[in-house]
All heavy atoms as an XYZ file, in Angstrom:
696
protein
N     -46.018     28.343    370.923
C     -45.794     26.963    370.355
C     -45.884     27.164    368.812
O     -46.787     27.813    368.189
C     -46.844     26.042    370.826
C     -46.763     24.687    370.407
S     -47.857     23.485    371.272
C     -48.130     22.365    369.903
N     -44.995     26.529    368.012
C     -44.942     26.456    366.631
C     -45.997     25.568    366.095
O     -46.511     24.729    366.748
C     -43.572     26.007    366.253
N     -46.412     25.780    364.864
C     -47.436     24.987    364.149
C     -46.739     23.707    363.604
O     -45.622     23.656    363.052
C     -47.959     25.796    362.941
C     -48.647     27.083    363.371
O     -49.351     26.955    364.428
O     -48.477     28.143    362.687
N     -47.512     22.539    363.575
C     -46.983     21.381    362.890
C     -46.981     21.694    361.329
O     -47.638     22.619    360.821
C     -48.143     20.319    363.198
C     -49.307     21.010    363.614
C     -48.834     22.399    364.291
N     -46.277     20.918    360.632
C     -46.118     21.247    359.123
C     -47.266     20.508    358.410
O     -47.096     19.433    357.996
C     -44.822     20.742    358.632
C     -43.676     21.676    359.379
C     -44.604     21.083    357.167
C     -42.238     21.235    359.079
N     -48.349     21.282    358.262
C     -49.589     20.827    357.583
C     -49.393     21.414    356.054
O     -48.550     22.212    355.783
C     -50.832     21.456    358.204
O     -50.642     22.894    358.142
C     -51.005     21.004    359.581
N     -50.284     20.967    355.209
C     -50.293     21.643    353.866
C     -50.375     23.158    353.905
O     -49.759     23.779    353.147
C     -51.468     20.958    353.190
C     -51.592     19.528    353.849
C     -51.206     19.943    355.260
N     -51.284     23.714    354.739
C     -51.374     25.047    354.925
C     -50.142     25.837    355.372
O     -49.689     26.868    354.893
C     -52.577     25.358    355.932
C     -53.890     25.053    355.487
C     -54.218     23.481    355.548
O     -53.525     22.850    356.403
O     -55.092     22.930    354.925
N     -49.407     25.151    356.372
C     -48.102     25.728    356.808
C     -47.024     25.632    355.653
O     -46.333     26.537    355.444
C     -47.674     24.952    358.058
C     -46.192     25.429    358.474
C     -48.613     25.406    359.258
N     -47.120     24.547    354.945
C     -46.184     24.453    353.766
C     -46.458     25.565    352.829
O     -45.471     26.176    352.381
C     -46.446     23.073    353.158
O     -45.612     22.938    351.922
N     -47.672     25.847    352.483
C     -48.079     26.874    351.549
C     -47.507     28.228    352.046
O     -46.984     29.059    351.332
C     -49.505     26.908    351.304
O     -49.965     25.813    350.633
N     -47.721     28.504    353.388
C     -47.281     29.702    353.919
C     -45.716     29.863    353.942
O     -45.144     30.954    353.485
C     -47.663     29.809    355.375
C     -47.425     31.104    356.120
C     -47.911     31.067    357.552
N     -46.861     30.414    358.342
C     -47.240     29.695    359.419
N     -48.357     29.578    359.837
N     -46.225     29.079    360.080
N     -44.989     28.858    354.200
C     -43.621     28.854    354.211
C     -43.132     29.083    352.712
O     -42.102     29.973    352.519
C     -42.916     27.535    354.821
C     -43.236     27.486    356.272
C     -41.455     27.407    354.496
C     -42.919     26.190    356.908
N     -43.586     28.374    351.813
C     -43.282     28.472    350.457
C     -43.473     29.889    349.936
O     -42.576     30.450    349.262
C     -44.000     27.474    349.570
S     -43.394     25.764    349.891
N     -44.664     30.460    350.178
C     -44.900     31.834    349.762
C     -43.869     32.801    350.301
O     -43.409     33.601    349.557
C     -46.345     32.138    350.197
C     -46.779     33.541    349.773
C     -48.323     33.803    350.171
C     -48.806     34.964    349.501
N     -48.580     36.193    350.145
N     -43.612     32.673    351.565
C     -42.647     33.639    352.239
C     -41.226     33.424    351.610
O     -40.590     34.319    351.307
C     -42.647     33.268    353.669
C     -41.498     33.872    354.362
N     -41.486     35.304    354.614
C     -40.364     33.475    354.888
C     -40.391     35.600    355.231
N     -39.573     34.538    355.419
N     -40.872     32.174    351.443
C     -39.421     31.873    350.943
C     -39.439     32.419    349.432
O     -38.475     33.100    349.094
C     -39.119     30.481    350.945
C     -38.997     29.987    352.334
S     -37.632     30.763    353.360
C     -36.169     30.305    352.322
N     -40.411     32.147    348.661
C     -40.433     32.527    347.236
C     -40.425     34.078    347.118
O     -39.720     34.606    346.218
C     -41.431     31.929    346.463
C     -41.308     30.332    346.302
O     -40.101     29.923    346.327
N     -42.286     29.696    346.284
N     -41.236     34.807    347.985
C     -41.366     36.195    347.858
C     -40.215     36.942    348.462
O     -39.858     37.964    347.958
C     -42.817     36.688    348.436
C     -43.929     36.213    347.559
C     -45.256     36.636    348.268
O     -45.273     37.203    349.327
O     -46.276     36.345    347.673
N     -39.809     36.472    349.610
C     -38.860     37.242    350.420
C     -37.433     36.760    350.426
O     -36.492     37.497    350.881
C     -39.334     37.425    351.907
C     -40.578     38.116    351.975
O     -40.950     38.897    351.089
O     -41.374     37.864    352.982
N     -37.187     35.447    350.004
C     -35.847     34.913    350.013
C     -35.521     34.084    348.812
O     -35.029     32.852    348.950
C     -35.766     33.976    351.281
C     -36.122     34.721    352.571
N     -35.220     35.727    353.058
C     -37.183     34.672    353.461
C     -35.763     36.187    354.229
N     -36.903     35.546    354.427
N     -35.874     34.535    347.679
C     -35.696     33.841    346.426
C     -34.211     33.422    346.155
O     -33.914     32.352    345.707
C     -36.219     34.715    345.223
N     -33.291     34.330    346.640
C     -31.811     34.026    346.522
C     -31.523     32.877    347.326
O     -30.653     32.036    346.915
C     -30.927     35.241    346.827
C     -30.929     35.608    348.294
C     -32.231     36.256    348.913
O     -33.096     36.727    348.174
O     -32.282     36.151    350.139
N     -32.088     32.650    348.472
C     -31.844     31.467    349.316
C     -32.388     30.215    348.644
O     -31.748     29.122    348.720
C     -32.472     31.614    350.696
N     -33.584     30.240    348.077
C     -34.127     29.094    347.428
C     -33.329     28.658    346.294
O     -33.038     27.500    345.985
C     -35.578     29.411    346.947
C     -36.161     28.212    346.195
C     -36.388     29.718    348.091
N     -32.777     29.621    345.438
C     -31.879     29.322    344.348
C     -30.470     28.679    344.877
O     -30.057     27.759    344.349
C     -31.546     30.590    343.495
C     -30.600     30.302    342.244
C     -31.200     29.303    341.394
C     -30.404     31.655    341.633
N     -30.077     29.188    345.976
C     -28.892     28.644    346.707
C     -29.084     27.226    347.056
O     -28.263     26.316    346.820
C     -28.400     29.464    347.814
C     -27.164     29.180    348.569
C     -25.963     29.422    347.456
C     -26.844     30.051    349.726
N     -30.320     26.901    347.605
C     -30.573     25.493    347.976
C     -30.478     24.590    346.744
O     -29.953     23.535    346.728
C     -31.984     25.423    348.587
C     -32.354     26.179    349.787
C     -33.637     26.580    350.019
C     -31.438     26.241    350.782
C     -33.945     27.312    351.246
C     -31.715     26.881    352.087
C     -32.982     27.422    352.195
O     -33.225     28.136    353.372
N     -31.085     25.132    345.620
C     -30.986     24.264    344.393
C     -29.599     24.073    343.954
O     -29.212     22.883    343.582
C     -31.918     24.985    343.385
N     -28.834     25.130    344.010
C     -27.382     25.031    343.428
C     -26.463     24.182    344.254
O     -25.753     23.340    343.734
C     -26.787     26.406    343.283
C     -27.412     27.181    342.110
C     -26.742     28.543    341.994
C     -27.244     29.296    340.761
N     -26.436     30.482    340.537
N     -26.658     24.359    345.612
C     -25.760     23.600    346.500
C     -26.192     22.251    346.904
O     -25.554     21.276    346.635
C     -25.484     24.500    347.747
C     -24.670     23.629    348.781
C     -24.695     25.733    347.354
N     -27.518     22.129    347.404
C     -28.005     20.904    347.891
C     -28.545     19.953    346.653
O     -28.576     18.834    346.864
C     -29.084     21.131    348.974
C     -28.509     21.827    350.176
C     -28.750     23.198    350.415
C     -27.632     21.090    351.020
C     -28.154     23.788    351.505
C     -27.048     21.794    352.143
C     -27.362     23.188    352.388
O     -26.751     23.797    353.423
N     -29.036     20.717    345.651
C     -29.565     19.983    344.517
C     -28.476     19.727    343.523
O     -28.808     19.143    342.481
N     -27.305     20.251    343.669
C     -26.103     20.048    342.848
C     -26.460     20.473    341.425
O     -26.235     19.773    340.372
C     -25.702     18.665    342.879
C     -25.143     18.184    344.265
C     -24.772     16.732    344.282
C     -24.191     16.275    345.511
N     -24.953     16.590    346.760
N     -27.169     21.695    341.284
C     -27.468     22.166    339.991
C     -26.804     23.626    339.902
O     -27.507     24.549    339.951
C     -29.036     22.291    339.792
O     -29.628     23.064    340.864
C     -29.679     20.950    339.709
N     -25.538     23.668    339.701
C     -24.823     24.857    339.577
C     -25.366     25.722    338.428
O     -25.265     27.048    338.588
C     -23.296     24.637    339.356
C     -22.599     24.011    340.486
C     -22.474     24.988    341.672
O     -22.263     26.264    341.422
O     -22.708     24.586    342.836
N     -25.937     25.162    337.380
C     -26.299     25.928    336.281
C     -27.838     26.381    336.405
O     -28.488     26.929    335.381
C     -26.265     25.185    334.973
C     -26.917     23.889    334.902
O     -27.173     23.273    336.002
N     -27.286     23.371    333.794
N     -28.449     26.208    337.502
C     -29.773     26.743    337.776
C     -29.895     28.201    337.711
O     -29.064     28.966    338.163
C     -30.297     26.266    339.187
N     -30.882     28.723    337.010
C     -31.093     30.156    336.919
C     -32.181     30.698    337.792
O     -32.065     31.728    338.226
C     -31.408     30.481    335.432
O     -32.567     29.715    335.018
C     -30.242     30.201    334.492
N     -33.241     29.914    338.061
C     -34.279     30.272    339.011
C     -34.723     29.089    339.778
O     -34.515     27.920    339.270
C     -35.497     30.894    338.384
O     -36.045     29.933    337.484
C     -35.143     32.184    337.555
N     -35.320     29.238    341.002
C     -35.811     28.183    341.735
C     -36.971     28.674    342.590
O     -36.967     29.807    343.050
C     -34.799     27.571    342.598
N     -38.027     27.902    342.674
C     -39.124     28.178    343.556
C     -39.492     27.090    344.423
O     -39.403     25.857    343.949
C     -40.337     28.608    342.756
N     -39.661     27.358    345.790
C     -40.055     26.164    346.653
C     -41.516     25.857    346.441
O     -42.416     26.767    346.593
C     -39.844     26.654    348.110
C     -39.896     25.550    349.165
S     -39.683     26.133    350.817
C     -37.893     26.539    350.740
N     -41.854     24.609    346.083
C     -43.278     24.280    345.860
C     -43.885     23.627    346.933
O     -45.153     23.649    347.117
C     -43.340     23.351    344.594
O     -42.558     22.251    344.688
N     -43.084     22.936    347.900
C     -43.710     22.307    349.066
C     -42.561     21.988    349.978
O     -41.371     21.910    349.609
C     -44.493     21.145    348.749
O     -43.799     20.063    348.204
N     -42.962     21.911    351.298
C     -42.020     21.512    352.316
C     -42.819     20.558    353.303
O     -44.028     20.694    353.507
C     -41.433     22.773    353.117
C     -40.393     22.312    354.101
C     -42.585     23.534    353.732
C     -39.663     23.498    354.717
N     -42.079     19.497    353.701
C     -42.652     18.620    354.657
C     -41.700     18.332    355.698
O     -40.584     18.877    355.786
C     -43.276     17.302    353.964
C     -42.187     16.587    353.265
O     -41.124     16.278    353.755
O     -42.456     16.382    352.019
N     -41.949     17.335    356.657
C     -40.967     17.007    357.720
C     -39.760     16.455    357.297
O     -38.674     16.563    357.958
C     -41.696     16.131    358.749
O     -42.043     14.943    358.049
C     -42.885     16.905    359.400
N     -39.662     15.966    356.098
C     -38.402     15.288    355.575
C     -37.622     16.084    354.541
O     -36.440     15.667    354.256
C     -38.724     13.882    355.105
C     -39.266     13.004    356.232
C     -39.729     11.654    355.818
O     -39.480     11.285    354.629
O     -40.112     10.884    356.670
N     -38.208     17.022    353.860
C     -37.460     17.733    352.878
C     -38.282     18.814    352.221
O     -39.494     19.069    352.519
N     -37.785     19.399    351.223
C     -38.484     20.358    350.403
C     -38.447     20.025    348.932
O     -37.475     19.301    348.453
C     -37.869     21.773    350.585
C     -36.486     21.915    350.170
S     -35.828     23.622    350.446
C     -34.401     23.266    351.524
N     -39.447     20.547    348.110
C     -39.475     20.336    346.691
C     -39.227     21.664    346.081
O     -39.865     22.605    346.451
C     -40.778     19.650    346.232
C     -40.838     18.276    346.772
O     -39.981     17.484    346.606
N     -41.998     17.987    347.480
N     -38.375     21.767    345.039
C     -38.075     22.910    344.428
C     -38.338     22.826    342.898
O     -37.937     21.795    342.374
C     -36.634     23.406    344.616
C     -36.074     23.490    346.020
C     -34.505     23.845    346.054
C     -36.903     24.438    346.770
N     -38.915     23.780    342.211
C     -39.013     23.824    340.801
C     -37.957     24.573    340.290
O     -37.844     25.912    340.642
C     -40.492     24.397    340.417
C     -41.574     23.410    340.796
O     -41.348     22.289    340.874
O     -42.699     24.010    341.128
N     -37.050     24.040    339.597
C     -35.746     24.668    339.205
C     -35.575     24.806    337.623
O     -35.942     23.897    336.942
C     -34.587     23.849    339.776
C     -33.239     24.469    339.386
C     -34.739     23.691    341.325
N     -35.260     26.072    337.192
C     -35.075     26.263    335.858
C     -33.533     25.900    335.410
O     -32.685     26.473    336.010
C     -35.311     27.680    335.457
O     -36.651     28.002    335.605
N     -33.481     24.953    334.571
C     -32.145     24.525    334.107
C     -32.148     24.624    332.563
O     -32.864     24.019    331.890
C     -31.808     23.094    334.503
C     -31.742     22.769    335.909
C     -31.673     21.202    336.180
C     -30.591     23.466    336.556
N     -31.359     25.617    332.113
C     -31.345     25.819    330.587
C     -32.838     26.243    330.194
O     -33.380     27.176    330.675
C     -30.737     24.659    329.909
C     -29.272     24.380    330.232
O     -28.568     25.380    330.442
O     -28.996     23.190    330.440
N     -33.364     25.355    329.320
C     -34.735     25.654    328.890
C     -35.828     24.736    329.543
O     -36.971     24.750    329.152
C     -34.860     25.541    327.455
O     -34.511     24.223    327.023
N     -35.299     23.908    330.542
C     -36.209     23.006    331.168
C     -36.510     23.450    332.660
O     -35.738     24.142    333.194
C     -35.616     21.601    331.258
C     -35.519     20.981    329.866
O     -36.378     21.165    329.039
O     -34.505     20.248    329.654
N     -37.654     23.029    333.184
C     -37.901     23.111    334.527
C     -38.033     21.843    335.154
O     -38.794     21.013    334.631
C     -39.247     24.087    334.843
C     -39.598     24.035    336.297
C     -39.151     25.327    334.322
N     -37.273     21.539    336.232
C     -37.257     20.207    336.833
C     -37.622     20.406    338.328
O     -37.445     21.498    338.878
C     -35.965     19.475    336.727
C     -35.596     19.182    335.194
C     -34.869     20.230    337.371
N     -38.088     19.304    338.850
C     -38.461     19.357    340.382
C     -37.378     18.593    341.047
O     -37.026     17.412    340.700
C     -39.813     18.703    340.623
O     -40.913     19.460    339.994
C     -40.087     18.684    342.078
N     -36.801     19.248    342.121
C     -35.800     18.620    342.855
C     -36.318     18.376    344.294
O     -37.006     19.195    344.791
C     -34.503     19.493    342.955
C     -33.741     19.881    341.811
C     -32.657     20.834    342.106
C     -33.219     18.701    341.126
N     -35.904     17.290    344.871
C     -36.196     16.905    346.287
C     -34.882     17.256    347.026
O     -33.964     16.539    346.768
C     -36.716     15.476    346.348
C     -37.016     15.055    347.754
C     -38.143     15.626    348.292
N     -38.470     15.102    349.661
C     -39.465     15.497    350.436
N     -40.221     16.578    350.064
N     -39.646     15.039    351.625
N     -35.063     18.106    348.030
C     -33.878     18.403    348.831
C     -34.178     17.797    350.316
O     -35.089     18.410    350.979
C     -33.623     19.853    348.915
C     -33.524     20.573    347.598
C     -32.350     20.068    349.810
C     -32.346     20.068    346.710
N     -33.555     16.753    350.677
C     -33.836     16.147    352.033
C     -33.224     16.961    353.143
O     -32.154     17.705    352.940
C     -33.327     14.740    352.010
C     -32.229     14.905    351.025
C     -32.580     15.953    350.000
N     -33.925     17.011    354.318
C     -33.288     17.633    355.482
C     -32.425     16.628    356.252
O     -32.488     15.395    356.005
C     -34.360     18.103    356.451
C     -35.304     19.223    355.817
C     -36.695     19.088    355.875
C     -34.694     20.316    355.252
C     -37.511     20.018    355.293
C     -35.538     21.260    354.697
C     -36.955     21.153    354.725
N     -31.552     17.175    357.115
C     -30.655     16.287    357.813
C     -31.353     15.581    359.057
O     -30.620     14.821    359.774
C     -29.354     17.121    358.202
C     -29.586     18.088    359.132
O     -30.885     18.436    359.476
O     -28.617     18.782    359.721
N     -32.516     16.029    359.288
C     -33.315     15.363    360.355
C     -34.737     15.519    360.033
O     -35.111     16.380    359.117
C     -32.966     16.045    361.676
C     -33.425     17.489    361.843
N     -32.735     18.498    361.163
C     -34.447     18.048    362.435
C     -33.386     19.566    361.483
N     -34.425     19.381    362.259
N     -35.651     14.910    360.774
C     -37.130     15.009    360.571
C     -37.547     16.280    361.367
O     -37.234     16.338    362.556
C     -37.854     13.786    361.039
C     -39.306     14.020    360.961
C     -37.432     12.553    360.241
N     -38.181     17.179    360.691
C     -38.588     18.455    361.349
C     -39.723     18.199    362.261
O     -40.618     17.327    362.054
C     -39.093     19.388    360.251
C     -38.080     19.859    359.269
C     -38.774     20.849    358.311
C     -36.798     20.388    359.806
N     -39.790     18.936    363.353
C     -40.923     18.776    364.299
C     -41.921     19.693    364.156
O     -43.196     19.418    364.457
C     -40.190     18.882    365.843
O     -39.677     20.083    365.889
C     -39.293     17.773    366.110
N     -41.627     20.875    363.741
C     -42.700     21.981    363.585
C     -42.182     23.158    362.671
O     -41.130     22.979    362.085
C     -43.228     22.406    364.901
C     -42.073     22.975    365.838
O     -41.037     23.452    365.215
O     -42.213     22.896    367.045
N     -42.934     24.147    362.544
C     -42.641     25.293    361.666
C     -41.429     26.028    362.221
O     -40.615     26.557    361.438
C     -43.831     26.219    361.540
O     -44.265     26.778    362.784
N     -41.201     26.162    363.581
C     -39.967     26.673    364.080
C     -38.763     25.995    363.690
O     -37.778     26.597    363.346
C     -40.145     27.019    365.564
C     -38.877     27.673    366.192
C     -38.686     29.023    365.629
O     -39.619     29.741    365.115
O     -37.546     29.468    365.617
N     -38.883     24.684    363.790
C     -37.779     23.767    363.422
C     -37.499     24.023    361.917
O     -36.283     24.089    361.470
C     -38.078     22.398    363.656
C     -36.964     21.451    363.575
O     -35.729     21.871    363.530
O     -37.192     20.174    363.588
N     -38.480     24.147    361.091
C     -38.362     24.419    359.662
C     -37.614     25.731    359.442
O     -36.670     25.818    358.701
C     -39.646     24.379    358.949
N     -37.991     26.793    360.171
C     -37.413     28.004    360.101
C     -35.992     28.036    360.381
O     -35.112     28.513    359.593
C     -38.225     29.079    360.980
C     -37.597     30.420    361.033
N     -37.904     31.363    360.148
C     -36.768     30.993    361.916
C     -37.258     32.451    360.504
N     -36.558     32.198    361.564
N     -35.631     27.426    361.538
C     -34.187     27.291    361.965
C     -33.414     26.432    360.995
O     -32.200     26.691    360.731
C     -34.099     26.789    363.380
C     -34.705     27.659    364.410
C     -34.157     29.057    364.418
O     -32.980     29.279    364.181
N     -34.984     30.129    364.558
N     -33.998     25.395    360.462
C     -33.300     24.545    359.583
C     -33.009     25.176    358.138
O     -31.905     25.107    357.793
C     -34.038     23.186    359.329
O     -34.263     22.479    360.640
C     -33.453     22.220    358.323
N     -33.984     25.958    357.703
C     -33.740     26.613    356.440
C     -32.681     27.627    356.614
O     -31.863     27.870    355.778
C     -35.070     27.210    355.937
C     -36.110     26.220    355.524
C     -37.455     26.966    355.223
C     -35.664     25.446    354.265
N     -32.699     28.385    357.700
C     -31.633     29.410    357.987
C     -30.312     28.710    358.119
O     -29.226     29.156    357.488
C     -31.978     30.125    359.282
C     -33.093     31.064    359.060
C     -30.689     31.029    359.677
C     -33.681     31.652    360.426
N     -30.163     27.596    358.790
C     -28.973     26.886    358.911
C     -28.403     26.458    357.587
O     -27.226     26.447    357.319
N     -29.374     25.944    356.686
C     -28.895     25.460    355.382
C     -28.293     26.611    354.591
O     -27.337     26.295    353.850
C     -30.060     24.804    354.644
C     -30.472     23.484    355.307
S     -31.966     22.815    354.499
C     -31.203     22.183    352.978
N     -28.922     27.805    354.738
C     -28.239     28.916    353.966
C     -26.888     29.191    354.480
O     -25.933     29.410    353.682
C     -29.175     30.219    354.089
C     -28.418     31.477    353.569
C     -30.493     29.974    353.185
N     -26.769     29.309    355.752
C     -25.397     29.585    356.367
C     -24.415     28.493    356.007
O     -23.352     28.872    355.558
C     -25.503     29.618    357.921
C     -26.137     30.956    358.384
C     -27.330     31.199    358.758
C     -25.408     32.184    358.464
N     -27.549     32.501    359.130
C     -26.347     33.137    359.033
C     -24.143     32.607    358.228
C     -26.016     34.522    359.179
C     -23.761     33.965    358.410
C     -24.729     34.806    358.849
N     -24.809     27.282    355.926
C     -23.889     26.121    355.588
C     -23.534     26.197    354.035
O     -22.331     26.033    353.720
C     -24.457     24.818    355.891
C     -23.592     23.619    355.615
C     -24.283     22.322    355.892
O     -25.481     22.242    356.217
N     -23.517     21.267    355.911
N     -24.523     26.530    353.227
C     -24.333     26.647    351.820
C     -23.390     27.817    351.490
O     -22.571     27.773    350.466
C     -25.662     26.864    350.979
N     -23.441     28.875    352.225
C     -22.577     30.031    351.934
C     -21.079     29.867    352.458
O     -20.254     30.558    352.051
C     -23.158     31.275    352.606
C     -24.476     31.795    351.845
C     -24.886     33.072    352.549
N     -26.104     33.512    351.891
C     -27.115     34.226    352.369
N     -26.980     34.702    353.640
N     -28.078     34.773    351.759
N     -20.974     28.904    353.353
C     -19.662     28.700    353.991
C     -18.614     28.042    353.077
O     -18.963     27.320    352.066
C     -19.763     27.807    355.244
């Protein structure tokens, strides 16, 4: 059974995404956050409705809210949703 998305699970997901999938996080910012000129992005939190990214734009860092297309049920749903978003963004 997957874990509910608690603050601890959010931290675990963010750490994993930032350390192992930084290119995907930047892709989320560019495609879903409509920030083509983003140079870096870090996932700061995730909840059942969306994710927050800290994005470098020129000399500024802004926080973007990227909503999901559905309310997440648990960490496995988050995993599958994030993968699906990468595939969709690359298409």
